[in-house]
N, C-alpha and C positions, 0 to 999 in steps of 0.2 A: 673928210672924204670917205667914201665907202671902200671898206677893205676886207679882205679875206685873210688878214695875217693873225697867224695862230690857230685858224681853223683847220680841222682835219677833213678831207674829203676822200670819200671811196667812190673811184671811178672805175667802172668796168669798161672795157675795151679802150684802154687808155694808152695803148701803145703806139698807136697811130691814129691819123684822122682828126675827126672832131673831138673825140675822148682825149686825146693828147694836147689839142689847141686848148681845150677847158682846163685841163692841168696846168699847161704853161702860163694861162692867164691867172690862175689863182697862185702859182708859183712866184710871179712878180710882186704879189702882195706880201709874200712870206707865209704861205700856206704849207700844211703837210698833205701830202698826196700819197693814198694807196694806188698804186698802179695794178690795177686788177685785170690780168688779161692772160691768154694761154701761150703767147709766143715768147720763147725764151732763145730759140735759134733763128738767124736771118732766114725770112722765106725768100725763095728765088724770084718772085714777081712783087712782093710787098715788103717796103722798107720799115725798119724799126721792130724793136723787141721791148720786153718791159724793163731790160736793164739800159738800152740807149735812152729810152724815154725817161727813166728815173735819172740818169747822168744829165740830160738837158734841163730837167726840172731843178736838180740841185744848181746846175750853173746860172739857172734864171733867178735863183734866190730862194727857192722853198726847200723842203725836206722830202725826200721821197723814200718808199718803201714798195719795192717790187715784189708781187706775190703771183707766182703762177697759178692760175685758177681757171677751171672750166666751170662756168656759171650754170652749165646743166646738173652740176654734182652738189647735191645739198650738203654733203661732208666737207668738200672743197670750200665752199662758200662759208660755211661755219666757221672753217679753220681761218680763212682770209680775214673775216669780221673779227675773230679772238686776236688775231696777230696784229691786227691794225689797232685795237684798243690796248692791248698791251705795249705796244710801240709808243703811241701817242696818246694814251689815256682816255680816248673816247672817240666818237664819230659825230661830227657837227652836219655833215652834207653826204648824201648819197646821189650820184649821178648814174642814173641807168642809161648807159649810152650803148652798150654791147648790142649788135644786132646782126642778123643773117639776111641776106636778101637772094630771091629766085624770081626772075620776073618772066615768068611763063605762065601759059594757059594752063587748065585743068588736066587735060589729056597729056600735057608735056612736062607735068610735074612729078617726079618719083616720090613715093611715100618716105623715102629717106630724107630728101629735101624738105618735104612738108614737116617731118618731125624735127628736123633741125631748126627751121624758122619757129616753129611753134615752142621749143624747149628753150631757145637762146631769147626769143624776143618776149613772148606773153609770160611763159613759165619762169624765165630767168629774171624778169622784172619783179615778178610777184615774189619769187625766191629771195633775191637780194633785199628786197624792202622788208619782208618779214625778218629776216636775220639782223638788219641793222636798226629796225624801228625800236627795239628795247633801249638801244643806246641813243638814237636820235631823241627819245622821249626826256633823256637826261641833259640833253644839250641846251644852250641858252637861246640858240635861234636855229632851230632845225629846219632843214629843207631836203626834200626830195625832188630831184628834177629828172624827167624822163624825156629821152630823145623820141619822140612820137608825134604823130599828126593829130589836128584837130578832129574830132570825131564827127563824120559827116556821111551818113548812111544812103548814099547815092549808088547806084548800080553800076555808074560809069567807072567807081573807083576799085570795083571788084572784078568786072567783066574780062579784063586781060590778064589779071594775075590775082585770082582769088585767094589763093593759099597764103601769098606775102600779105595782102591787105588784111586778111583775118589776123594773121599774126601781129601786124603794127598796131591795128585797132584793138588788139587785145592788150598792148601795152598802154594805150589811152584809157581803155576801160579801168585799169589798174589805177590811173590817176584820178579819175572820177570817183571811184568807191574809195579808195584811200584818203582822198581829200577829206570826204564827208566823215569817215570812220575815225579820223584822228584829228579833227578840226579842235575838240575840246582839250587835246593835248599840246596843240599849238605847233604841231608838225605842219609845215607848208609842204604841199604835194602839187608840183605843176608839170605841163609838158611844153616841150619847145621843139619847133620844127621850122625848117629854112624856108623862105619864101622863093629862092631859087636854089636850083641844082648846086650842090657843094663839091669842089674837086677834092675827092678823098680816094684811098685806095680801092674801095668798094665800087666806085665809079670806073676804074680804070680796069677792073675785073668783067666789066659788062662788055667787053670785047667790042669797044668802040661804038656801041649804040647810042651814046649821049656824047656829043663832043665837048671837049674840056673848054673851049674857047668860050662857050656861053655859061660859065660857071662862076662861082665865087670861092674864095678862099675860105677855109674852115674858121678862121680868126673872126668872121662875122657871127658865128654862132656862139664862140667863146665869149665875146664882148657881151653878146646878148645874155647868155648864162650867167655871167658876173654880175651883170645889172639884177637879176632875177634873184640870185642867191644872197645879194646883200640888201635885200627888201626885208622888212620885219615880218618874221614867218606867220604870225597871228593875223596879218593885214593883207596876205598875197598868197592865197591857196585856191586850188581848183580851176585854174587857168590853162588855157590851150593858147599859149603864146607862140608868134611867128617873130623870127629873129629881126627883121627889118623894122616891123611895127614896134617892138620892144625899145630899139634904139632910137627910132624917131621920137617916141614918147619921152626918152631921156634927153633929148636935144640934139642928137645926131642928124645931120643933113646932108653930108657929103659921104657917099658910099663907094667912091671911084676906087679907093685904095683896096677894097675887098675883091675886085674884079681880077680874074684870070687875064682876060683880055678885053681893055677898055673899048675896043672897036667893034665888037661882036655884041649882038642883042643877047640879053640875058635869058636863059631858059627857067621858066617856072617849075618848081619841085612838084612830085606826085603829091595828091591831095589838096593842092592849092588851087582854088577856083580861079 
């Protein structure tokens, strides 16, 4: 059976949502997880810290290392990578999950928000990849997985939230470039995106714009990520995967357990035609 037992995963944004779900799925295999996030004190609106996530990971059967990190800081990322390698002996998998979102038009987007999205999404993905790659190159089956959408340069994906789309497509361009650049070293670099809206803390921060009833639980993305990360790296790189498609290809046909409300129609996620 495919397993991540003994593998070390460096997961950004792992204190809640999709990042935590991916960590928990790997933990059930007995993986080592570096929980790389900013949150150390409970947020009044968002549940979860690096410490509560680490405790849940260990309760699920994994080993956890909670590392407070702002992925906008090169020195903090370097320190987090070094701490992970010292603790677990290396890094097998990088999951670039951390992301910032602000769905507004150009005139309604303060440059502070633009900078945050660019620094966390595109730059953060590049930075974490750069710092982890020397260690990934020494791993037996190295993977980078980026939570970003398929590249689709249609104006409709830009016209309502140009800044956000630019930053997310920046993450996807990292996938395109790194997959080709590190192909000879056997490092798999892939993107994963949900087919439907996922019920996460980020969704709840959008002030009710998207109803929870039409969403799926983050475990569907985690199960798809597990399927990708257990593939042979030299045979699975440069792909822009969609969660449901990955699981269907793996033989899954019943997706009802992932639905928040089985009686409501599902909402397609952004960037999905």
